[in-house]
C-alpha positions in Angstrom: 0.1 0.1 0.1 1.4 3.5 -1.0 1.9 5.8 2.0 0.4 9.3 1.7 3.1 12.0 1.1 4.0 14.0 4.2 2.4 17.5 4.4 4.3 20.5 2.9 4.5 21.9 6.5 3.0 21.2 9.7 2.1 24.2 12.3 1.4 27.9 11.2 2.3 29.4 7.9 2.0 33.2 7.9 0.2 34.6 5.0 2.4 37.8 4.7 1.2 41.2 3.7 2.9 43.0 0.8 4.4 46.3 2.1 3.9 49.4 -0.4 5.9 52.6 -0.5 4.7 55.2 -2.7 2.7 52.9 -4.9 5.7 50.2 -5.4 6.7 47.3 -3.2 8.9 48.2 -0.4 11.5 45.1 -0.6 13.6 46.4 2.3 10.4 46.0 4.7 9.4 42.9 3.0 12.9 41.3 3.6 12.5 42.2 7.4 9.1 40.7 7.5 10.2 37.5 5.9 13.2 37.3 8.4 11.2 38.3 11.6 8.4 35.8 10.8 10.8 32.9 10.5 12.6 34.1 13.5 9.3 34.2 15.2 8.4 30.7 14.7 6.4 30.6 11.5 6.7 27.1 9.9 6.2 28.2 6.6 5.5 31.6 4.6 2.6 32.2 2.0 3.7 35.0 -0.5 1.2 36.8 -2.7 -1.8 35.4 -1.4 -5.0 37.2 -0.3 -3.2 38.8 2.6 -0.5 39.9 0.1 -2.9 41.7 -2.1 -2.2 39.4 -5.0 -5.2 40.7 -7.1 -3.5 43.9 -7.4 0.1 42.7 -8.1 1.4 42.0 -11.7 2.7 38.8 -12.4 6.3 40.1 -12.2 5.7 41.6 -8.9 4.5 38.3 -7.5 7.5 36.5 -8.9 9.8 39.1 -7.6 8.1 38.8 -4.1 8.6 35.1 -4.2 12.3 35.1 -5.3 12.8 37.8 -2.6 11.2 35.5 0.1 13.3 32.3 -1.1 16.5 34.2 -0.8 15.9 35.6 2.6 14.5 32.4 3.9 17.5 30.3 2.6 15.7 27.0 3.1 14.8 27.6 6.8 11.0 27.1 6.0 8.9 26.3 2.9 8.0 29.3 0.7 4.4 28.9 -0.8 3.4 31.2 -3.7 0.1 32.3 -4.6 -0.8 31.1 -8.2 -4.6 31.5 -8.5 -6.6 32.8 -11.6 -10.2 32.3 -12.6 -8.7 31.6 -16.1 -7.0 28.1 -16.1 -4.5 29.1 -18.7 -3.4 32.1 -16.9 -3.3 30.0 -13.5 -0.9 27.5 -15.4 1.4 30.2 -16.6 1.5 31.9 -13.3 2.2 28.5 -11.8 5.1 28.0 -13.9 6.3 31.5 -13.2 6.3 31.3 -9.5 8.0 27.8 -9.8 10.8 29.6 -11.6 11.0 32.1 -8.9 12.0 29.3 -6.6 8.8 28.7 -4.3 8.5 25.3 -2.6 4.6 24.9 -3.0 1.9 26.8 -4.8 -1.4 28.1 -3.2 -4.2 28.0 -5.9 -7.6 29.5 -5.3 -11.0 28.1 -6.6 -12.0 29.8 -10.1 -13.7 32.9 -8.9 -16.3 34.6 -11.0 -16.7 31.8 -13.4 -18.0 29.7 -10.6 -17.3 26.4 -12.4 -19.1 23.2 -12.0 -17.5 20.5 -10.0 -16.1 18.9 -12.9 -14.8 22.1 -14.2 -13.1 22.7 -10.8 -11.6 19.2 -10.9 -10.3 19.9 -14.3 -9.0 23.4 -13.5 -6.9 22.1 -10.6 -5.6 19.1 -12.3 -4.4 21.4 -15.1 -2.5 23.5 -12.5 -1.1 20.5 -10.9 0.2 19.1 -14.2 1.7 22.5 -15.1 3.6 22.8 -11.8 6.8 21.5 -11.0 6.0 22.1 -7.3 3.1 20.7 -5.2 -0.1 22.5 -5.1 -2.2 23.5 -2.0 -6.0 24.1 -2.9 -7.6 27.2 -1.5 -11.3 27.3 -0.6 -12.7 30.7 0.2 -16.3 30.9 -1.1 -16.9 34.3 0.5 -14.4 35.7 -1.8 -14.8 33.6 -5.0 -18.6 32.9 -5.1 -18.1 29.2 -5.1 -17.1 26.4 -2.7 -15.0 23.2 -3.5 -17.4 20.2 -2.8 -16.1 17.3 -0.7 -16.4 14.9 -3.7 -14.0 17.2 -5.7 -11.5 17.2 -2.9 -11.7 13.4 -2.7 -11.2 13.2 -6.4 -8.1 15.9 -6.4 -6.5 14.1 -3.3 -5.6 11.2 -5.6 -3.4 13.5 -7.8 0.2 13.2 -6.7 1.1 16.9 -7.1 -2.0 18.0 -4.9 -0.9 18.1 -1.4 -3.1 20.0 0.8 -6.2 22.2 1.0 -6.4 25.8 2.8 -10.1 25.6 4.0 -11.3 29.1 4.7 -15.1 28.6 4.3 -15.7 29.3 8.3 -17.6 25.9 8.1 -16.4 23.6 10.5 -18.8 20.9 9.2 -17.4 21.2 5.8 -13.7 21.0 7.0 -14.7 18.0 8.9 -16.2 16.3 6.0 -13.1 17.1 4.0 -10.9 15.4 6.5 -13.1 12.4 6.9 -13.1 11.9 3.2 -9.7 12.6 2.4 -7.5 11.9 5.5 -3.9 12.2 5.2 -4.1 12.3 1.3 -5.1 15.9 1.5 -3.8 17.6 4.5 -6.1 20.4 5.5 -5.0 23.9 6.8 -7.4 26.1 8.7 -7.8 29.4 6.6 -9.5 31.2 9.5 -7.2 32.0 12.5 -10.3 31.7 14.8 -11.0 28.1 13.8 -7.3 26.8 14.2 -7.8 25.0 17.3 -11.2 23.4 16.5 -9.7 22.2 13.2 -6.6 20.9 14.8 -8.8 18.9 17.0 -10.4 17.2 13.9 -7.1 16.4 12.4 -6.0 19.5 10.5 -2.1 19.9 9.8 -2.1 23.5 10.8 -3.3 27.0 9.7 -2.3 29.6 7.1 -2.4 32.5 9.4 -3.2 36.3 8.8 -2.7 37.2 12.7 0.6 35.4 12.3 1.9 38.6 10.9 2.1 40.3 14.2 2.2 37.1 16.4 4.1 34.4 14.8 5.3 32.8 17.7 2.0 32.4 19.4 0.4 30.8 16.3 3.3 28.3 16.1 2.8 27.5 19.7 -0.8 26.8 19.5 -0.2 24.2 16.8 2.8 22.5 18.1 1.5 22.5 21.7 -1.5 20.7 20.3 0.6 18.3 18.4 2.6 17.5 21.6 -0.7 16.4 23.2 -1.0 19.4 25.5 -4.7 20.3 24.3 -5.7 22.3 27.2 -2.6 24.6 27.1 -3.1 25.0 23.4 -6.9 25.9 24.0 -5.7 28.5 26.5 -3.2 30.0 24.0 -5.9 30.0 21.4 -8.4 31.8 23.6 -5.8 34.3 24.8 -5.4 35.7 21.3 -9.0 35.2 20.0 -9.6 38.9 20.3 -6.6 39.6 17.9 -7.8 36.9 15.6 -11.2 38.7 15.3 -9.8 42.0 14.9 -7.7 40.9 12.1 -10.8 40.0 10.1 -12.9 42.8 11.3 -12.6 44.4 8.0 -11.7 43.0 4.6 -8.5 41.4 4.8 -5.6 42.6 4.8 -6.8 46.0 5.7 -6.8 45.4 9.7 -3.4 43.5 9.8 -1.5 45.8 7.7 -2.8 48.7 9.7 -1.9 47.0 13.0 1.7 46.4 11.5 1.8 50.3 10.5 1.0 51.1 14.2 3.7 48.6 15.3 6.1 50.6 13.1 6.8 47.7 10.8 5.5 49.0 7.5 3.7 51.9 5.7 -0.2 52.1 6.0 -0.5 51.9 2.2 -2.7 49.8 0.1 -3.7 49.6 -3.5 -7.3 50.6 -4.6 -9.9 49.4 -4.0 -8.6 48.6 -0.6 -8.2 51.9 1.6 -7.4 52.8 5.1 -9.5 52.3 8.1 -11.6 55.1 9.5 -10.2 56.9 12.4 -12.7 55.5 14.9 -11.9 52.1 13.7 -8.2 52.6 14.0 -8.7 53.9 17.5 -10.4 50.7 18.5 -7.6 48.4 16.8 -5.0 50.6 18.5 -6.5 50.2 21.8 -6.4 46.4 21.4 -2.8 46.3 20.3 -1.8 48.4 23.4 -3.8 45.8 25.7 -1.6 43.2 24.3 1.5 45.1 24.6 2.2 45.2 20.8 2.3 48.9 20.8 3.2 51.7 23.3 1.1 54.5 22.3 
């Protein structure tokens, strides 16, 4: 009997923001983010994903971010590059581009807007997996894409040797449970919502692809690995201890709150590409008070 391949990572992968400076990528800041997250305990990094504002990045920018992250990481953790598109041909081309940039794996979202049939989704992801030299993690986030990967499609895709995981960000614990039950170790599942990290670990998830990890990578790492070590109550306390930060990071469309928090911490500029825009003053005040309460900022 063939053994299931090992997960690309176990634990917490930070979905990094993309810092901007006067409309261009701030690579000095980005290099610091990559290094500080790795030193802070991130088990992997996702580059040019939703949190990285991938939909506003050119293909060249995405590849440059990936190449930069690979160089700074220097093999310390896997680098997972975003390579999603609603156009299968473009997704395949982007997958090849990100592989050339040196990533260790790809994160590929369901084909948004087109809202393909289950068969169309299966063919879409199989095409990307065939085009890619590196393993593929599926990404299910129906609130953004307008479609959700059915369990039957997850099961079918789990048999493909180059499809090695799923980021499940529907917020539906029942759906995640059904995917784990159907696919088991053939399709390692990663929580795509920080506040469901512990519940999904308890069902057998391999970890989380985390937004709040941008500001607390050590805590997200500890939640996962404490749970893996069998210290379930300690992991639960750690999860509940940062639940307010998890919720705040998603209080508005991602990555607006988390990038605003990083700006308040002096890590990056509070700069977005439209249609994303800064939080209103009252919203920022509430976020600032929470960061101070956690000791992440002084004023």
